C-alpha positions as CSV (number, residue, x, y, z in Angstrom):
1,X,30.8,79.9,169.1
2,X,30.1,81.0,165.5
3,X,32.9,82.0,163.3
4,X,33.4,85.8,163.2
5,X,32.1,87.4,160.1
6,X,34.9,88.8,157.9
7,X,35.1,92.5,157.5
8,X,33.6,93.7,154.2
9,X,36.2,94.5,151.6
10,X,35.2,98.2,151.8
11,X,36.2,98.2,155.4
12,X,39.8,97.1,154.8
13,X,42.0,100.1,155.5
14,X,45.1,100.7,153.5
15,X,48.3,101.1,155.4
16,X,49.7,104.6,156.1
17,X,53.4,105.2,156.2
18,X,54.1,108.0,158.6
19,X,56.1,111.0,157.4
20,X,59.4,111.9,159.0
21,X,61.2,115.1,158.4
22,X,64.1,114.7,155.9
23,X,65.4,117.0,153.3
24,X,68.4,117.4,151.0
25,X,69.9,120.2,149.0
26,X,71.6,120.1,145.6
27,X,72.4,122.9,143.2
28,X,70.7,125.3,145.6
29,X,67.4,123.3,145.5
30,X,66.0,121.8,148.8
31,X,63.8,118.8,148.4
32,X,61.6,117.4,151.2
33,X,61.5,113.6,151.3
34,X,59.4,112.5,154.3
35,X,59.4,108.8,153.3
36,X,63.2,108.6,153.2
37,X,63.0,106.5,156.3
38,X,61.8,103.5,154.4
39,X,65.4,103.0,153.3
40,X,66.9,100.7,155.9
41,X,70.3,102.3,156.8
42,X,71.8,98.8,157.1
43,X,70.8,97.8,153.5
44,X,71.4,95.2,152.0
45,X,70.4,94.0,155.5
46,X,66.8,95.0,156.1
47,X,65.9,94.5,159.7
48,X,64.5,97.9,160.7
49,X,61.2,97.0,162.6
50,X,59.3,100.0,161.3
51,X,60.3,99.3,157.7
52,X,59.4,95.7,157.9
53,X,56.1,96.5,159.7
54,X,55.1,98.8,156.8
55,X,56.0,96.3,154.1
56,X,54.2,93.5,155.9
57,X,51.2,95.7,156.3
58,X,51.1,96.5,152.6
59,X,51.5,92.8,151.9
60,X,48.6,92.0,154.2
61,X,46.5,94.7,152.5
62,X,47.4,93.2,149.1
63,X,46.2,89.8,150.3
64,X,43.0,91.2,151.8
65,X,42.0,93.2,148.7
66,X,42.9,90.3,146.3
67,X,41.1,87.7,148.4
68,X,37.7,88.3,146.7
69,X,39.4,87.6,143.4
70,X,41.3,84.6,144.4
71,X,39.1,82.2,142.5
72,X,39.7,84.3,139.4
73,X,43.5,84.4,140.0
74,X,43.5,80.6,140.5
75,X,41.5,80.1,137.3
76,X,43.8,82.2,135.3
77,X,46.8,80.5,136.8
78,X,45.4,77.1,135.9
79,X,44.8,78.3,132.4
80,X,48.4,79.5,132.1
81,X,49.8,76.5,133.8
82,X,47.8,74.3,131.4
83,X,49.6,75.9,128.5
84,X,53.0,74.9,129.8
85,X,54.5,71.6,128.8
86,X,54.9,69.8,132.2
87,X,58.0,67.9,131.1
88,X,59.5,70.7,129.0
89,X,63.0,70.0,127.7
90,X,65.5,71.9,125.6
91,X,66.6,70.6,122.2
92,X,69.9,68.8,122.9
93,X,73.1,70.7,121.9
94,X,76.5,69.2,121.2
95,X,79.7,70.5,122.8
96,X,82.8,68.4,122.1
97,X,82.4,64.8,123.1
98,X,79.0,65.3,124.8
99,X,75.4,66.3,124.1
100,X,73.7,68.4,126.8
101,X,70.1,69.1,127.7
102,X,68.0,70.6,130.4
103,X,64.5,69.4,131.3
104,X,61.7,69.8,133.8
105,X,60.2,66.8,135.6
106,X,56.4,67.1,135.7
107,X,55.2,69.7,138.3
108,X,58.8,70.6,139.0
109,X,59.7,74.3,139.5
110,X,63.3,73.9,138.5
111,X,65.4,72.1,135.8
112,X,67.5,69.0,135.8
113,X,70.7,69.3,133.6
114,X,71.7,66.2,131.7
115,X,74.4,64.9,129.3
116,X,75.3,61.8,127.3
117,X,78.3,60.8,125.1
118,X,78.1,62.1,121.5
119,X,78.7,58.6,120.2
120,X,75.6,57.3,121.9
121,X,73.1,55.8,119.4
122,X,70.5,58.5,118.6
123,X,72.6,61.0,120.4
124,X,71.3,64.0,118.4
125,X,67.9,63.4,120.0
126,X,67.4,62.4,123.6
127,X,68.5,58.8,124.2
128,X,67.2,56.8,127.2
129,X,70.5,55.1,127.9
130,X,73.9,56.5,129.0
131,X,72.3,59.7,130.3
132,X,74.1,61.3,133.2
133,X,72.6,63.9,135.6
134,X,74.9,66.9,135.8
135,X,72.9,69.0,138.1
136,X,69.6,68.6,140.0
137,X,68.2,72.0,140.6
138,X,65.1,70.7,142.4
139,X,67.3,69.0,145.0
140,X,69.4,72.1,145.4
141,X,66.3,74.2,145.8
142,X,64.5,72.0,148.3
143,X,63.4,73.9,151.3
144,X,64.4,77.2,150.0
145,X,62.0,80.2,149.4
146,X,64.2,81.3,146.5
147,X,66.7,79.5,144.2
148,X,68.4,80.6,141.0
149,X,71.2,78.9,139.1
150,X,73.7,81.3,137.7
151,X,76.5,80.2,135.5
152,X,77.1,76.5,134.8
153,X,80.4,75.5,133.1
154,X,81.7,72.1,132.3
155,X,85.5,71.8,132.1
156,X,87.2,71.3,128.7
157,X,88.0,67.7,129.6
158,X,84.4,67.1,130.7
159,X,85.3,65.9,134.3
160,X,84.5,69.0,136.3
161,X,81.4,71.2,136.7
162,X,81.6,74.7,138.1
163,X,78.3,76.4,138.9
164,X,77.0,79.2,141.0
165,X,73.7,79.7,142.9
166,X,71.7,82.5,144.5
167,X,69.4,81.6,147.3
168,X,67.8,85.0,148.3
169,X,67.5,87.1,145.1
170,X,70.4,89.4,145.9
171,X,72.4,88.2,142.9
172,X,75.4,87.4,145.0
173,X,76.1,83.9,143.8
174,X,78.2,81.1,145.5
175,X,80.6,79.2,143.3
176,X,81.2,75.5,143.8
177,X,82.9,72.8,141.8
178,X,81.7,69.2,141.3
179,X,83.8,66.2,140.3
180,X,81.7,64.6,137.6
181,X,83.7,61.4,137.6
182,X,82.9,60.7,141.3
183,X,79.9,62.9,142.0
184,X,81.7,64.5,144.9
185,X,81.8,68.2,145.6
186,X,85.3,69.8,145.8
187,X,86.1,71.7,149.0
188,X,86.3,75.2,147.4
189,X,83.4,77.5,147.9
190,X,83.6,81.1,146.6
191,X,80.9,83.6,147.7
192,X,79.9,86.9,146.0
193,X,80.5,85.9,142.4
194,X,78.4,86.9,139.3
195,X,78.4,86.2,135.6
196,X,80.2,83.6,133.5
197,X,82.7,81.0,134.8
198,X,85.6,80.1,132.4
199,X,88.1,77.3,132.6
200,X,91.7,77.5,131.6
201,X,92.6,75.2,128.7
202,X,94.1,72.5,131.0
203,X,91.2,72.7,133.5
204,X,93.6,73.3,136.4
205,X,92.2,76.8,137.1
206,X,88.9,78.7,136.8
207,X,88.3,82.4,136.2
208,X,85.4,84.2,137.8
209,X,84.1,87.7,138.5
210,X,83.7,89.0,142.0
211,X,81.3,91.7,143.2
212,X,82.3,94.3,145.8
213,X,80.4,95.5,148.9
214,X,78.2,97.6,146.6
215,X,77.3,94.7,144.3
216,X,79.6,96.0,141.5
217,X,81.4,93.4,139.5
218,X,84.9,94.7,139.8
219,X,87.5,91.9,139.9
220,X,88.4,88.9,137.7
221,X,90.2,86.3,139.8
222,X,91.7,83.0,138.9
223,X,91.2,80.0,141.2
224,X,93.7,77.1,141.0
225,X,91.9,73.9,142.0
226,X,93.2,72.6,145.3
227,X,94.6,75.9,146.4
228,X,93.1,78.1,149.2
229,X,90.6,80.6,147.8
230,X,92.3,83.3,149.7
231,X,95.3,82.9,147.4
232,X,93.3,83.4,144.2
233,X,95.2,85.7,141.8
234,X,93.6,89.0,140.7
235,X,93.7,88.8,136.9
236,X,92.1,92.2,136.4
237,X,90.7,94.9,138.7
238,X,88.5,97.8,137.6
239,X,89.1,101.1,139.3
240,X,86.2,103.0,137.8
241,X,83.0,102.4,139.8
242,X,81.0,103.3,136.7
243,X,82.4,100.3,134.8
244,X,81.3,96.7,135.4
245,X,83.5,93.7,134.6
246,X,82.6,90.4,133.0
247,X,84.3,87.4,131.4
248,X,83.6,85.1,128.5
249,X,85.5,82.7,126.3
250,X,86.1,83.0,122.6
251,X,84.2,80.7,120.2
252,X,87.5,79.0,119.4
253,X,88.1,78.5,123.2
254,X,91.6,79.8,122.7
255,X,91.1,83.0,124.5
256,X,89.4,84.3,127.7
257,X,87.8,87.6,127.2
258,X,87.7,90.2,130.0
259,X,85.3,93.0,129.3
260,X,84.7,96.2,131.2
261,X,82.1,98.8,130.3
262,X,79.1,101.0,131.1
263,X,76.1,101.4,128.8
264,X,78.0,103.2,126.1
265,X,81.7,102.5,126.4
266,X,83.6,99.2,126.5
267,X,87.1,97.8,126.8
268,X,88.2,94.2,126.2
269,X,91.3,92.4,127.3
270,X,92.5,89.0,126.0
271,X,94.1,86.2,128.0
272,X,95.3,83.0,126.3
273,X,93.3,80.1,127.8
274,X,96.4,78.0,127.7
275,X,98.3,80.6,129.8
276,X,95.7,82.2,132.1
277,X,98.5,83.7,134.2
278,X,99.7,85.9,131.3
279,X,99.2,89.6,131.3
280,X,95.9,90.6,129.7
281,X,96.2,92.4,126.3
282,X,94.0,95.4,125.7
283,X,92.3,95.3,122.3
284,X,91.3,98.9,122.2
285,X,91.7,101.3,125.1
286,X,88.4,102.8,126.3
287,X,87.3,106.1,125.0
288,X,83.9,107.6,125.7
289,X,81.0,106.2,123.6
290,X,83.1,103.6,121.8
291,X,81.5,100.2,122.1
292,X,83.0,97.1,120.6
293,X,83.1,93.3,121.1
294,X,85.6,90.7,119.8
295,X,85.8,87.0,119.0
296,X,88.4,84.7,117.7
297,X,88.1,82.7,114.5
298,X,91.3,80.7,114.6
299,X,93.5,82.6,112.2
300,X,91.9,86.0,112.8
301,X,89.7,88.1,115.1
302,X,86.3,89.4,114.3
303,X,85.3,92.8,115.9
304,X,81.9,94.6,116.0
305,X,82.5,98.3,116.6
306,X,80.6,101.6,116.5
307,X,83.8,103.6,115.7
308,X,82.5,104.9,112.4
309,X,78.7,104.6,112.7
310,X,76.3,104.1,115.5
311,X,74.7,101.2,113.7
312,X,78.1,99.4,114.0
313,X,80.3,97.7,111.5
314,X,82.3,94.4,111.5
315,X,86.1,94.4,111.2
316,X,88.8,91.7,111.2
317,X,92.3,91.7,112.8
318,X,95.2,89.2,112.3
319,X,95.6,86.4,114.9
320,X,98.9,88.0,116.1
321,X,97.5,91.5,116.5
322,X,94.0,92.1,117.7
323,X,94.6,95.8,118.6
324,X,92.6,98.6,117.0
325,X,95.4,99.7,114.7
326,X,95.2,96.4,112.9
327,X,91.5,96.4,112.2
328,X,90.4,95.9,108.6
329,X,86.9,96.4,107.2
330,X,84.6,93.4,106.8
331,X,81.0,94.7,106.8
332,X,80.5,98.5,106.5
333,X,78.1,100.3,108.8
334,X,74.9,101.6,107.2
335,X,71.8,103.7,107.9
336,X,69.8,100.8,106.4
337,X,70.9,98.0,108.7
338,X,71.7,97.8,112.3
339,X,74.2,95.0,113.3
340,X,73.0,93.8,116.7
341,X,75.5,90.9,117.1
342,X,77.5,88.1,115.6
343,X,78.5,84.5,116.3
344,X,81.8,83.1,115.1
345,X,82.4,79.6,113.7
346,X,85.5,78.1,112.1
347,X,84.3,78.5,108.5
348,X,81.7,81.3,108.7
349,X,80.1,84.1,110.7
350,X,76.4,84.4,111.6
351,X,75.5,88.1,111.7
352,X,72.4,89.3,113.4
353,X,70.9,92.5,111.9
354,X,67.8,94.5,112.2
355,X,66.3,96.1,109.1
356,X,63.2,98.3,109.4
357,X,62.7,96.9,112.9
358,X,62.8,93.3,111.7
359,X,65.3,90.6,112.7
360,X,67.6,89.1,110.0
361,X,70.4,86.5,110.1
362,X,73.1,86.6,107.5
363,X,75.8,84.0,107.0
364,X,79.2,85.1,105.7
365,X,82.0,82.9,104.5
366,X,85.7,83.6,104.3
367,X,85.5,83.8,100.5
368,X,83.1,86.8,100.7
369,X,80.0,84.8,99.8
370,X,76.8,85.5,101.9
371,X,73.5,84.0,102.5
372,X,70.5,85.5,104.3
373,X,68.2,83.0,106.0
374,X,64.6,83.3,105.0
375,X,61.8,83.0,107.7
376,X,58.2,82.0,107.0
377,X,56.4,85.1,108.2
378,X,56.4,88.8,107.4
379,X,56.7,89.9,111.0
380,X,58.6,87.8,113.6
381,X,61.4,87.6,116.1
382,X,64.5,85.6,115.2
383,X,67.9,85.1,116.7
384,X,70.9,82.8,116.8
385,X,70.4,80.2,119.5
386,X,72.5,77.7,121.4
387,X,75.6,76.9,119.3
388,X,78.6,75.5,121.1
389,X,80.4,73.7,118.3
390,X,83.1,75.8,116.7
391,X,83.2,73.7,113.6
392,X,79.7,72.9,112.4
393,X,77.5,72.5,109.3
394,X,74.3,73.4,111.1
395,X,73.2,76.6,112.9
396,X,70.7,76.6,115.8
397,X,68.1,79.4,115.5
398,X,65.3,80.6,117.7
399,X,62.1,82.0,116.1
400,X,58.6,83.2,117.1
401,X,55.9,85.7,116.2
402,X,52.9,87.2,117.9
403,X,50.9,84.1,116.8
404,X,53.6,81.5,116.2
405,X,54.8,79.6,119.3
406,X,58.5,79.7,120.0
407,X,60.3,77.4,117.5
408,X,63.8,76.0,117.4
409,X,65.3,75.5,113.9
410,X,68.5,73.8,112.8
411,X,69.6,75.5,109.6
412,X,71.6,73.1,107.4
413,X,74.2,75.2,105.7
414,X,74.9,72.9,102.8
415,X,71.3,72.3,101.8
416,X,69.9,75.7,103.0
417,X,67.1,73.8,104.8
418,X,65.4,75.0,108.0
419,X,64.7,71.9,110.0
420,X,62.2,72.3,112.8
421,X,63.6,70.8,115.9
422,X,61.0,71.9,118.4
423,X,57.8,73.9,118.5
424,X,56.6,75.2,121.8
425,X,53.8,72.9,123.0
426,X,50.5,74.3,124.4
427,X,49.1,71.2,126.0
428,X,45.6,72.7,126.6
429,X,45.4,73.5,122.9
430,X,46.3,76.4,120.6
431,X,45.1,77.2,117.1
432,X,47.1,80.1,115.5
433,X,44.3,80.7,113.0
434,X,42.1,81.9,115.9
435,X,44.3,85.0,116.3
436,X,45.4,87.8,114.0
437,X,48.3,90.1,114.3
438,X,49.2,93.4,112.6
439,X,51.8,96.2,112.8
440,X,51.0,99.8,112.5
441,X,52.8,103.2,112.9
442,X,51.5,105.7,115.5
443,X,52.5,109.4,115.0
444,X,54.2,110.9,118.1
445,X,53.7,114.5,119.0
446,X,57.0,115.5,117.3
447,X,56.2,113.8,114.1
448,X,58.2,110.6,114.5
449,X,56.3,107.4,113.7
450,X,56.4,104.7,116.4
451,X,55.9,101.1,115.5
452,X,53.2,99.1,117.3
453,X,52.7,95.3,117.2
454,X,49.2,94.1,117.9
455,X,47.6,90.7,118.4
456,X,44.0,89.8,119.2
457,X,41.5,87.0,118.9
458,X,39.9,87.1,115.5
459,X,36.5,87.5,117.0
460,X,37.5,90.5,119.1
461,X,36.0,93.6,117.4
462,X,38.0,96.7,116.5
463,X,35.3,99.2,117.3
464,X,36.4,100.7,120.6
465,X,34.4,98.3,122.7
466,X,37.3,95.9,123.6
467,X,39.8,96.5,126.4
468,X,43.4,96.8,125.4
469,X,46.6,95.8,127.2
470,X,49.6,98.0,126.2
471,X,53.2,97.0,127.1
472,X,56.3,99.0,126.8
473,X,59.9,99.2,128.1
474,X,62.0,101.8,126.2
475,X,65.4,101.9,127.8
476,X,69.1,100.7,127.6
477,X,68.7,100.1,123.8
478,X,66.7,96.9,124.6
479,X,64.2,96.1,121.8
480,X,60.9,94.3,122.7
481,X,60.4,91.6,120.1
482,X,57.0,90.8,118.6
483,X,57.1,87.3,120.0
484,X,54.8,84.6,121.3
485,X,53.4,84.4,124.9
486,X,51.2,81.7,126.3
487,X,50.3,83.8,129.3
488,X,48.7,86.6,127.3
489,X,46.2,84.1,125.8
490,X,44.3,84.5,129.0
491,X,43.7,88.1,128.1
492,X,43.1,87.6,124.4
493,X,40.6,84.9,125.1
494,X,38.7,87.3,127.4
495,X,38.4,89.9,124.6
496,X,41.5,92.0,125.2
497,X,43.6,93.4,122.3
498,X,47.3,93.2,123.2
499,X,49.8,95.8,121.9
500,X,53.5,96.4,122.2
501,X,54.7,100.0,121.8
502,X,58.2,100.0,120.3
503,X,59.0,103.3,121.8
504,X,62.2,105.3,121.7
505,X,64.8,104.3,124.3
506,X,64.9,100.8,122.8
507,X,66.9,100.0,119.7
508,X,64.0,98.6,117.8
509,X,64.7,100.7,114.7
510,X,68.5,101.1,115.2
511,X,70.9,102.7,117.6
512,X,69.5,106.2,116.9
513,X,66.1,105.0,118.3
514,X,67.9,104.2,121.5
515,X,69.7,107.5,121.7
516,X,66.4,109.4,121.0
517,X,65.0,108.1,124.3
518,X,67.9,108.7,126.8
519,X,69.7,111.4,128.7
520,X,68.2,114.8,127.7
521,X,65.7,113.2,125.4
522,X,64.3,110.7,127.9
523,X,60.8,112.2,127.9
524,X,60.4,111.1,124.3
525,X,60.0,107.6,125.6
526,X,57.1,108.6,127.8
527,X,55.5,110.8,125.2
528,X,55.8,108.0,122.6
529,X,53.9,105.6,124.9
530,X,51.1,108.1,125.6
531,X,50.9,109.0,121.9
532,X,50.6,105.4,120.9
533,X,47.7,105.0,123.3
534,X,46.0,108.0,122.0
535,X,46.5,106.8,118.4
536,X,44.9,103.5,119.3
537,X,41.9,105.3,120.8
538,X,41.7,107.5,117.6
539,X,41.9,104.4,115.4
540,X,39.0,102.8,117.2
541,X,40.9,100.0,118.9
542,X,39.9,101.0,122.4
543,X,38.2,103.8,124.4
544,X,40.0,106.1,126.8
545,X,40.1,104.6,130.3
546,X,39.9,101.1,129.0
547,X,43.7,100.6,128.5
548,X,45.6,98.4,130.9
549,X,49.3,99.0,130.9
550,X,52.3,97.2,132.3
551,X,56.1,97.5,132.6
552,X,58.9,96.5,134.8
553,X,62.2,98.1,136.1
554,X,62.9,100.9,133.7
555,X,59.6,100.0,132.2
556,X,58.1,100.6,135.7
557,X,59.6,104.1,135.5
558,X,57.7,104.4,132.2
559,X,54.5,103.4,134.0
560,X,55.0,106.0,136.7
561,X,55.7,108.8,134.2
562,X,52.8,108.1,131.9
563,X,50.4,107.8,134.8
564,X,51.6,111.3,135.9
565,X,51.3,112.6,132.3
566,X,47.9,111.2,131.3
567,X,46.1,109.4,134.1
568,X,42.8,109.5,132.3
569,X,43.9,107.1,129.6
570,X,44.5,104.1,131.9
571,X,42.1,101.6,133.3
572,X,44.7,99.6,135.2
573,X,48.5,99.9,135.8
574,X,51.0,97.2,136.8
575,X,54.4,98.7,137.7
576,X,56.8,95.8,138.5
577,X,60.0,96.7,140.5
578,X,59.6,100.2,139.1
579,X,62.6,102.6,138.9
580,X,60.5,105.5,140.1
581,X,62.7,107.4,142.5
582,X,65.1,108.4,139.8
583,X,66.5,111.6,141.2
584,X,67.3,110.2,144.7
585,X,68.9,107.1,143.2
586,X,71.0,109.0,140.6
587,X,72.2,111.3,143.4
588,X,73.4,108.4,145.5
589,X,76.7,107.1,144.2
590,X,76.9,104.5,147.0
591,X,74.1,102.5,145.4
592,X,75.1,99.5,143.3
593,X,74.1,100.8,139.8
594,X,74.2,104.5,140.1
595,X,77.6,105.3,138.6
596,X,77.1,102.9,135.7
597,X,73.7,104.4,135.1
598,X,74.9,108.0,134.6
599,X,75.5,107.4,130.8
600,X,71.9,106.4,130.5
601,X,70.2,109.1,132.7
602,X,72.8,111.7,133.3
603,X,74.7,112.7,136.4
604,X,72.6,115.1,138.5
605,X,75.4,115.4,141.1
606,X,77.7,117.3,138.8
607,X,75.2,118.9,136.4
608,X,72.4,121.2,137.5
609,X,70.7,120.9,134.1
610,X,70.6,117.1,134.5
611,X,69.3,117.5,138.0
612,X,66.4,119.7,136.9
613,X,65.6,117.5,133.9
614,X,65.5,114.3,135.9
615,X,63.4,116.0,138.6
616,X,60.9,117.1,135.9
617,X,60.0,113.5,135.0
618,X,61.0,111.4,138.0
619,X,57.7,109.7,138.8
620,X,58.1,109.9,142.6
621,X,59.0,113.6,142.5
622,X,56.1,114.5,140.1
623,X,53.3,112.9,142.1
624,X,50.6,115.5,142.9
625,X,47.2,115.7,144.5
626,X,44.8,114.4,141.8
627,X,42.9,111.3,140.7
628,X,45.0,108.3,139.7
629,X,44.0,105.0,138.0
630,X,44.1,101.7,139.9
631,X,47.8,100.7,140.3
632,X,49.5,97.4,141.3
633,X,53.2,97.9,142.4
634,X,55.6,95.1,143.1
635,X,59.0,95.0,144.8
636,X,61.7,92.6,145.9
637,X,63.3,93.0,149.3
638,X,66.6,91.8,148.2
639,X,66.6,93.5,144.8
640,X,70.0,95.0,144.1
641,X,68.9,96.7,140.8
642,X,65.8,98.6,141.9
643,X,66.0,98.7,145.7
644,X,62.8,97.9,147.5
645,X,62.4,101.4,149.0
646,X,61.8,102.9,145.6
647,X,58.4,101.2,145.0
648,X,57.6,101.5,148.8
649,X,58.2,105.2,148.9
650,X,56.3,105.7,145.7
651,X,53.2,103.9,147.1
652,X,53.5,105.6,150.4
653,X,53.6,109.1,148.8
654,X,50.9,108.3,146.3
655,X,48.6,107.1,149.1
656,X,49.0,110.5,150.8
657,X,48.2,112.5,147.7
658,X,45.6,110.6,145.5
659,X,42.1,112.0,145.6
660,X,40.3,109.0,144.2
661,X,39.1,105.7,145.7
662,X,40.8,103.5,143.1
663,X,42.8,100.5,144.3
664,X,46.5,101.0,145.0
665,X,48.4,97.8,146.0
666,X,52.0,97.1,146.9
667,X,53.3,93.6,147.0
668,X,56.9,93.0,148.2
669,X,58.5,89.6,147.8
670,X,60.2,89.3,151.1
671,X,62.6,86.6,150.0
672,X,63.3,87.5,146.4
673,X,64.9,90.1,144.2
674,X,64.5,91.9,140.9
675,X,62.9,89.0,138.9
676,X,60.2,88.1,141.5
677,X,59.8,84.5,142.7
678,X,62.1,82.0,141.2
679,X,60.1,78.8,140.5
680,X,58.5,78.5,137.1
681,X,55.0,78.1,138.4
682,X,55.5,80.7,141.2
683,X,56.4,83.2,138.5
684,X,53.3,82.3,136.5
685,X,51.1,82.8,139.6
686,X,52.3,86.3,139.9
687,X,51.3,86.9,136.2
688,X,47.9,85.5,137.1
689,X,47.7,88.0,140.0
690,X,48.4,90.9,137.7
691,X,45.8,89.8,135.2
692,X,43.2,89.2,137.9
693,X,43.9,92.7,139.4
694,X,43.4,94.3,136.0
695,X,40.2,92.4,135.2
696,X,38.8,93.2,138.6
697,X,39.5,97.0,138.7
698,X,38.3,97.4,135.1
699,X,35.0,95.7,135.9
700,X,35.7,92.8,133.6
701,X,35.2,90.0,136.2
702,X,32.6,87.6,135.0
């Protein structure tokens, strides 16, 4: 019999999620939510047959609608893959008696972790002899749909390796310990851990952070090797569900740091690494909106604090008294510079600053002398890199720009030389002179000027005929750096202009830039993005309706909000794991992140004004019957950050309301979480799917 003829693409029917009566009332307002049923009541277990049937139907619809563009997707994927170094490896870093390195084998999705003795000939590079495999991720990931390595920590003596793995994307890691001298695994296995793993000074015990049933990091425990896990001592327990707990070690390795905080308030406790059973010492008791961090420099402590200015200052404290009363000024805060972080070494401090939105690194010695490191371009992204040696005469730095591939420098302090250790290879070829970048300021509707970073192929005209891809995030004080991307070359080489809108809500221009896009000023973020787009249209970069936009998580919220505000501007939208059901989520204090998110968005449970303000912009709540642009939405079934039902409900509601024939797709990773698929090439294929979707719906398929 002949093969059946496939149904034409136009005959593929999108899934319909039925509506079921559900409502809730807060502050005297009753809201109907007929797609509430898409939240499995047993979450994080998702086994409701109706829920799974709908998600699988949407996935089948995604596959069917993308099938005609599979060749394009595959072509873009091969382009992107061809720009990745198959045997990519890190620059080796020294830590005590060893050099360490990670690398990929050709075609491998995951890394292998290596080390060799520091006295090996040519140890600073990558020797071929005396190399030991610490951890083989490909072997651990074999047969798994998802695999992610969390923390990896070698004991101080170098004989033990503690590491944690996640095999479903839920970010509940399992901690195990390996004896590096024998290669054998120790019997202890500790589930539901997250974050850093820190050894005691004598390597007899290990500190870790435990998550509760709501995925909130709430306890620091100490495991003594060889003892039952059930007997692990609780070193610290957080009673406030709005504060998450984490641990670290000081640069000197003399202290274990226990931090608790939300997005605007922090509190740090110190435990001597040589006496991990000692009572933790509070550095500065928590008070609302006071953020600080601390490190140990041997004979003193270094503190970064926002106690006198939102752009933060640096202070010192004597080695025998780290408490706030003993803090002495080191670097004053200023309107002109924003101290974003610092790294402590025995003889100096490396301070990271942002001035006029540009990264700077300043070295400060004990005698008060300073040196700012000069970088070769006028616009770039730079940061302090992997530095594990407390006493060192070199500083590892990371650098990139919109046209310069990621570069690793070693800065030689004595000679002030920037030594290039590694430049990101683009095996299929890359010529930076083929591309041009610029930075402009776009006026927002309230008069504020919003920075925009732009890159394009030098042959792409700036006359309104080219399509433009606009990216934004704008939340949590996270700045989007003007850095390099091998994936975006597939758009630039097809005539796209690529732009980053440095909108309020990030801290691109200082802490005030962050505050101007949160809480009761959240809509500034959305307005900035729309106003940047309109400015680019007015300047002749692009025409209305020819702008592709993308964002993920809180950036996905941005996508939903700007689609509601100005749907006519956008030619294609990619909203990845989008935080779009804001009101429902912020009203549910049983969800993992809700209490810790209230300082960012506000608490609508307690405050009617906050309730109404969130409802006024929440993308899910503001959907109406109208035309919408083509939209691709992604989700992760095991995502603990943006739960899968947010994007699912959003798509279901949007399908019922939209009055256009534009494509609306939902793709749910059924075995992954917030970050999508875990293998390096699998992640790149998802980028290729996004680009193919945009090219197809904008009529740019060759």
